[in-house]
N, CA and C of each residue as an Amber inpcrd file, in Angstrom:
protein
   363
  -6.1860000   9.1230000 -15.5400000  -5.3390000   8.7830000 -14.4080000
  -4.8870000  10.0790000 -13.7510000  -5.5180000  10.4500000 -12.6850000
  -5.1420000  11.6820000 -11.9990000  -4.5810000  11.3520000 -10.6350000
  -4.8130000  12.2210000  -9.7240000  -4.3100000  12.1500000  -8.3570000
  -2.7910000  12.2170000  -8.3620000  -2.1130000  11.1280000  -8.0860000
  -0.6700000  11.1300000  -7.9900000  -0.1680000  11.3420000  -6.5790000
  -1.0800000  11.4480000  -5.6060000  -0.6630000  11.6030000  -4.2160000
  -0.1880000  10.2660000  -3.6650000   0.9070000  10.2960000  -2.9170000
   1.2960000   9.0890000  -2.1920000   0.3110000   8.9570000  -1.0420000
  -0.3830000   7.8280000  -1.0150000  -1.4950000   7.6790000  -0.0960000
  -1.2610000   6.6730000   1.0190000  -0.2380000   5.8220000   0.8510000
  -0.1210000   4.6920000   1.7680000   1.2900000   4.1220000   1.6550000
   1.8280000   3.6040000   2.7370000   3.1240000   2.9330000   2.7150000
   2.9930000   1.6260000   3.4800000   3.3770000   0.5170000   2.8290000
   3.4130000  -0.7830000   3.4970000   4.8440000  -1.0720000   3.9230000
   4.9950000  -1.5700000   5.1310000   6.3040000  -1.9380000   5.6560000
   6.3010000  -3.4460000   5.8930000   7.1970000  -4.1890000   5.2170000
   7.2360000  -5.6410000   5.4270000   7.8750000  -5.9760000   6.7740000
   7.2550000  -6.8820000   7.5020000   7.7610000  -7.2640000   8.8220000
   7.6920000  -8.7780000   8.9930000   8.5590000  -9.2860000   9.8690000
   8.5490000 -10.7200000  10.1440000   7.8190000 -11.0440000  11.4420000
   7.6040000 -10.0400000  12.2990000   6.9260000 -10.2470000  13.5790000
   6.0060000  -9.0430000  13.8120000   4.7080000  -9.2270000  13.6110000
   3.7650000  -8.1100000  13.7010000   3.7480000  -7.4540000  15.0730000
   3.7430000  -8.2380000  16.1370000   3.7030000  -7.6540000  17.4830000
   4.9500000  -6.8120000  17.7590000   6.1060000  -7.3320000  17.3950000
   7.3450000  -6.5870000  17.5880000   7.3280000  -5.3020000  16.7650000
   6.8650000  -5.3890000  15.5210000   6.8200000  -4.2120000  14.6520000
   5.8570000  -3.1550000  15.1940000   4.7190000  -3.5980000  15.7280000
   3.7680000  -2.6450000  16.3130000   4.3930000  -1.9080000  17.4960000
   5.0800000  -2.6340000  18.3520000   5.7550000  -1.9910000  19.4930000
   6.8470000  -1.0420000  19.0080000   7.6340000  -1.4850000  18.0400000
   8.7490000  -0.6860000  17.5400000   8.2650000   0.6150000  16.8960000
   7.3990000   0.5240000  15.8900000   6.9580000   1.7260000  15.1710000
   6.0600000   2.6180000  16.0250000   5.2690000   2.0070000  16.8820000
   4.4740000   2.8100000  17.8000000   5.3620000   3.5950000  18.7560000
   6.4290000   2.9430000  19.2370000   7.3420000   3.6030000  20.1590000
   8.2190000   4.6570000  19.5060000   8.7060000   4.3740000  18.2910000
   9.5930000   5.3150000  17.6070000   8.8400000   6.5450000  17.1080000
   7.6800000   6.3350000  16.4640000   6.9830000   7.4360000  15.7990000
   5.6800000   7.8680000  16.4700000   5.2220000   7.1440000  17.4790000
   3.9540000   7.4920000  18.0980000   2.7500000   7.0790000  17.2720000
   2.9430000   6.1420000  16.3560000   1.8360000   5.6790000  15.5240000
   0.8670000   4.8460000  16.3450000  -0.4190000   5.0550000  16.1090000
  -1.4530000   4.1820000  16.6570000  -1.6630000   3.0920000  15.6110000
  -1.4770000   1.8550000  15.9810000  -1.5100000   0.7520000  15.0190000
  -2.6040000  -0.2210000  15.4300000  -3.5850000  -0.3980000  14.5370000
  -4.7000000  -1.3010000  14.8050000  -5.0940000  -2.0120000  13.5250000
  -5.5670000  -3.2290000  13.6520000  -6.0740000  -3.9770000  12.5040000
  -7.5500000  -3.6450000  12.3110000  -7.9150000  -3.1440000  11.1250000
  -9.3280000  -2.8630000  10.8910000 -10.1330000  -4.1620000  10.7930000
 -11.4340000  -4.1110000  11.0960000 -12.2700000  -5.3070000  10.9970000
 -12.1500000  -5.9450000   9.6110000 -11.9510000  -7.2390000   9.6000000
 -11.8120000  -7.9740000   8.3520000 -10.3900000  -8.0450000   7.8410000
  -9.4790000  -7.3190000   8.4730000  -8.0780000  -7.2920000   8.0540000
  -7.1810000  -7.5450000   9.2720000  -7.5000000  -8.5670000  10.0440000
  -6.8060000  -8.8300000  11.3010000  -5.3200000  -9.1000000  11.1240000
  -4.9020000  -9.6180000   9.9660000  -3.4870000  -9.8930000   9.7070000
  -2.7740000  -8.7140000   9.0680000  -3.4260000  -7.5670000   9.0400000
  -2.8500000  -6.3970000   8.3700000  -3.0780000  -5.1490000   9.2250000
  -2.3370000  -5.0300000  10.3400000  -2.5170000  -3.8420000  11.1710000
  -2.0830000  -2.5900000  10.4290000  -2.8830000  -1.5570000  10.5520000
  -2.6100000  -0.3110000   9.8460000  -2.2220000   0.7740000  10.8370000
  -1.3590000   1.6740000  10.3820000  -0.9070000   2.7700000  11.2280000
  -1.3630000   4.1000000  10.6600000  -1.5370000   5.0300000  11.5580000
  -1.9140000   6.4030000  11.2090000  -0.9310000   7.2950000  11.9270000
  -0.2860000   8.1820000  11.1830000   0.6720000   9.1040000  11.7840000
  -0.0620000  10.1200000  12.6630000   0.6280000  10.7230000  13.6170000
  -0.0160000  11.7060000  14.4940000  -0.6790000  12.8680000  13.7430000
  -0.2020000  13.1930000  12.5170000  -0.8220000  14.2870000  11.7590000
  -2.1560000  13.8780000  11.1380000  -2.5300000  12.5960000  11.2780000
  -3.7800000  12.0350000  10.7590000  -3.8820000  12.0910000   9.2340000
  -2.7770000  12.3960000   8.5540000  -2.7820000  12.4700000   7.0960000
  -2.1640000  11.2250000   6.4900000  -0.9680000  10.8850000   6.9090000
  -0.2800000   9.7570000   6.3030000  -0.5690000   8.4800000   7.0700000
  -0.4080000   7.3600000   6.3700000  -0.6590000   6.0830000   7.0020000
  -0.1730000   4.9400000   6.1460000  -0.3880000   3.7420000   6.6480000
   0.0330000   2.5670000   5.9170000  -0.2370000   1.3240000   6.7240000
   0.4540000   0.2700000   6.3610000   0.2250000  -0.9940000   7.0280000
   1.5100000  -1.7410000   7.2960000   1.4240000  -2.7040000   8.1740000
   2.5030000  -3.6320000   8.4480000   2.0840000  -4.9590000   7.8420000
   2.8290000  -5.4130000   6.8540000   2.4380000  -6.6020000   6.1100000
   3.5150000  -7.6780000   6.2410000   3.1130000  -8.9400000   6.1890000
   4.1010000 -10.0130000   6.3050000   5.1710000  -9.9460000   5.2110000
   6.4130000 -10.0530000   5.6320000   7.5540000 -10.0710000   4.7130000
   7.4820000 -11.3570000   3.8910000   7.8200000 -11.2580000   2.6030000
   7.8550000 -12.4300000   1.7360000   8.9540000 -12.2350000   0.7020000
   9.1840000 -13.2600000  -0.1100000  10.2150000 -13.1610000  -1.1410000
   9.9510000 -11.9900000  -2.0830000   8.7020000 -11.7530000  -2.4170000
   8.3590000 -10.6730000  -3.3280000   8.0910000  -9.3470000  -2.6450000
   8.2050000  -9.3190000  -1.3210000   7.9150000  -8.0880000  -0.5950000
   8.8890000  -7.9700000   0.5740000  10.0590000  -7.4120000   0.2860000
  11.1120000  -7.3180000   1.2920000  11.5320000  -5.8860000   1.5890000
  10.9850000  -4.9180000   0.8580000  11.3050000  -3.5070000   1.0580000
  10.0000000  -2.7190000   1.1980000  10.0100000  -1.6040000   1.9470000
   8.7900000  -0.7870000   2.0290000   8.2870000  -0.4080000   0.6350000
   6.9700000  -0.3290000   0.5140000   6.3470000  -0.0020000  -0.7750000
   5.3870000   1.1680000  -0.5910000   5.5870000   2.1970000  -1.3880000
   4.6780000   3.3440000  -1.4050000   3.5630000   3.0860000  -2.3980000
   2.3750000   3.6000000  -2.0790000   1.2120000   3.4660000  -2.9570000
   0.7790000   4.8530000  -3.4050000   0.5450000   4.9850000  -4.6980000
   0.1200000   6.2450000  -5.2880000  -1.3450000   6.1190000  -5.6670000
  -2.1500000   7.1010000  -5.2720000  -3.5750000   7.0810000  -5.6010000
  -3.7830000   7.5290000  -7.0390000  -4.5700000   6.7660000  -7.7720000
  -4.8950000   7.0730000  -9.1670000  -6.3980000   6.9400000  -9.3770000
  -6.9090000   7.5900000 -10.4240000  -8.3220000   7.4510000 -10.7580000
  -8.6130000   6.0990000 -11.3820000  -7.6190000   5.5370000 -12.1110000
  -7.8240000   4.2730000 -12.7940000  -6.5580000   3.4260000 -12.7310000
  -6.6100000   2.3330000 -11.9900000  -5.4770000   1.4110000 -11.9470000
  -5.2340000   0.8160000 -13.3250000  -6.3050000   0.4610000 -14.0270000
  -6.1390000  -0.1250000 -15.3580000  -5.3490000   0.8110000 -16.2670000
  -5.7000000   2.0850000 -16.2510000  -5.0030000   3.0670000 -17.0820000
  -3.5580000   3.2490000 -16.6250000  -3.3350000   3.2920000 -15.3180000
  -1.9770000   3.4750000 -14.8020000  -1.0880000   2.2780000 -15.1620000
  -1.6070000   1.0560000 -15.0270000  -0.8220000  -0.1190000 -15.3890000
  -0.5260000  -0.1460000 -16.8870000  -1.4990000   0.2210000 -17.6900000
  -1.3010000   0.2740000 -19.1340000  -0.2020000   1.2760000 -19.4940000
  -0.2800000   2.4430000 -18.8960000   0.7140000   3.4960000 -19.1620000
   2.0940000   3.0600000 -18.6830000   2.1550000   2.4230000 -17.5050000
   3.4420000   1.9630000 -16.9770000   4.0880000   0.9440000 -17.9130000
   3.2900000   0.0110000 -18.4460000   3.8630000  -0.9890000 -19.3450000
   4.2640000  -0.3680000 -20.6800000   3.5040000   0.5970000 -21.1560000
   3.8810000   1.3090000 -22.3890000   5.2310000   1.9990000 -22.2470000
   5.5460000   2.4360000 -21.0330000   6.7670000   3.1920000 -20.7880000
   7.9180000   2.3230000 -20.2800000   7.7640000   1.0010000 -20.3580000
   8.8680000   0.1060000 -20.0300000   8.7800000  -0.6030000 -18.6940000
   7.6910000  -0.4130000 -17.9630000   7.5010000  -1.1130000 -16.6970000
   6.8020000  -2.4410000 -16.9140000   6.6500000  -3.1940000 -15.8370000
   5.9200000  -4.4560000 -15.8890000   4.9430000  -4.5130000 -14.7140000
   3.8940000  -5.2770000 -14.8780000   2.9160000  -5.4480000 -13.8010000
   3.5020000  -6.4220000 -12.7770000   3.6370000  -5.9780000 -11.5420000
   4.1540000  -6.8290000 -10.4660000   3.0170000  -7.5510000  -9.7510000
   1.9130000  -6.8380000  -9.5210000   0.7160000  -7.4030000  -8.8870000
  -0.4790000  -6.8660000  -9.6570000  -1.2900000  -7.7270000 -10.2590000
  -2.4550000  -7.2340000 -10.9970000  -3.4840000  -6.5970000 -10.0660000
  -4.3950000  -5.8660000 -10.6470000  -5.4530000  -5.1950000  -9.8960000
  -6.1900000  -6.2070000  -9.0310000  -6.2810000  -5.9060000  -7.7290000
  -6.9130000  -6.7990000  -6.7620000  -7.8630000  -5.9930000  -5.8820000
  -8.9830000  -6.5890000  -5.5400000  -9.9800000  -5.9030000  -4.7200000
  -9.5600000  -5.8650000  -3.2520000  -9.7030000  -4.6910000  -2.6600000
  -9.5480000  -4.5260000  -1.2130000 -10.9260000  -4.5970000  -0.5720000
 -11.8670000  -3.8610000  -1.1650000 -13.2650000  -3.8270000  -0.7310000
 -14.0960000  -3.5870000  -1.9880000 -15.4230000  -3.5950000  -1.8800000
 -16.2330000  -3.3330000  -3.0700000 -16.0020000  -1.9460000  -3.6870000
 -15.3390000  -1.0470000  -2.9670000 -15.1250000   0.3050000  -3.4780000
 -13.6450000   0.6970000  -3.6040000 -12.7420000  -0.2840000  -3.4620000
 -11.3230000   0.0630000  -3.5740000 -10.4950000  -1.1240000  -4.0590000
  -9.3850000  -0.8010000  -4.7600000  -8.5230000  -1.8010000  -5.3680000
  -7.0690000  -1.3800000  -5.2260000  -6.1630000  -2.3420000  -5.3940000
  -4.7420000  -2.0410000  -5.3930000  -4.0590000  -2.8800000  -6.4620000
  -2.8730000  -2.4650000  -6.8370000  -2.0310000  -3.1780000  -7.7910000
  -0.6140000  -2.6580000  -7.5930000   0.3380000  -3.2240000  -8.3190000
   1.7080000  -2.7210000  -8.2590000   2.3890000  -2.9710000  -9.5960000
   3.3180000  -2.0890000  -9.9220000   4.1350000  -2.2870000 -11.1090000
   5.6090000  -2.1620000 -10.7270000   6.4640000  -2.7060000 -11.5890000
   7.9010000  -2.5530000 -11.4420000   8.3590000  -1.5820000 -12.5110000
   9.0980000  -0.5520000 -12.1100000   9.5760000   0.4280000 -13.0810000
  10.8250000  -0.1050000 -13.7930000  11.3240000   0.5910000 -14.8220000
  12.4820000   0.0940000 -15.5660000  13.7520000  -0.0850000 -14.7130000
  13.8220000   0.5240000 -13.5250000  14.9770000   0.3530000 -12.6460000
  14.7730000  -0.7300000 -11.5980000  13.6380000  -1.4130000 -11.6290000
  13.3850000  -2.4970000 -10.6880000  12.6600000  -2.0960000  -9.4200000
  12.2430000  -0.8290000  -9.3000000  11.4860000  -0.3750000  -8.1290000
  10.0330000  -0.8050000  -8.2520000   9.4730000  -1.3170000  -7.1650000
   8.0640000  -1.7080000  -7.1620000   7.2620000  -0.5650000  -6.5320000
   6.2560000  -0.0880000  -7.2790000   5.4110000   1.0170000  -6.8450000
   3.9750000   0.5220000  -6.7910000   3.3100000   0.7720000  -5.6790000
   1.9240000   0.3600000  -5.5280000   0.9660000   1.4080000  -6.0550000
  -0.2200000   0.9580000  -6.4320000  -1.2960000   1.8340000  -6.9080000
  -2.5300000   1.5870000  -6.0550000  -3.2890000   2.6320000  -5.8320000
  -4.5340000   2.5390000  -5.0820000  -5.6140000   3.3060000  -5.8410000
  -6.7820000   2.6970000  -5.9600000  -7.9440000   3.3420000  -6.5920000
  -9.1440000   3.0990000  -5.7000000  -9.9090000   4.1420000  -5.4390000
 -11.1510000   3.9340000  -4.7240000 -11.3140000   4.8030000  -3.5130000
 -12.1430000   4.3050000  -2.6230000 -12.4740000   5.0310000  -1.4080000
 -12.6470000   4.0290000  -0.2810000 -12.4990000   4.4740000   0.9320000
 -12.7450000   3.6020000   2.0680000 -14.2100000   3.6440000   2.4810000
 -14.9940000   4.5140000   1.8390000 -16.4220000   4.6090000   2.1490000
 -17.1650000   3.4320000   1.5340000 -18.1720000   2.9440000   2.2150000
 -18.9350000   1.8080000   1.7200000 -20.3470000   2.1810000   1.2760000
 -20.7180000   3.3940000   1.3800000 -22.0540000   3.7410000   0.9550000
 -22.3030000   5.1220000   1.1980000
């Protein structure tokens, strides 16, 4: 389990169009939904380094969530549970080459995990 870079931030929203106007206007983010993810518009900061998505708010997702890139989600989840955390969202496929998951730390914070690449071949 390497990396450890914060790679992505999801912001829960109740109105995607309003959120796109708001965050685009405040920060200058270009926000577009990638093909196949029409309900999940993603933003890229002007520095072209940081980014994330605007995701529908739900009971289990009411606060922004940071995602940390790891070499192995399975290993990271195992280590998190060994150290007193719990699995909040099991490993789920984003694409054939990338996955995500989330755990809750002992203080109740939910942290996302990302493994993979956006490249398809």
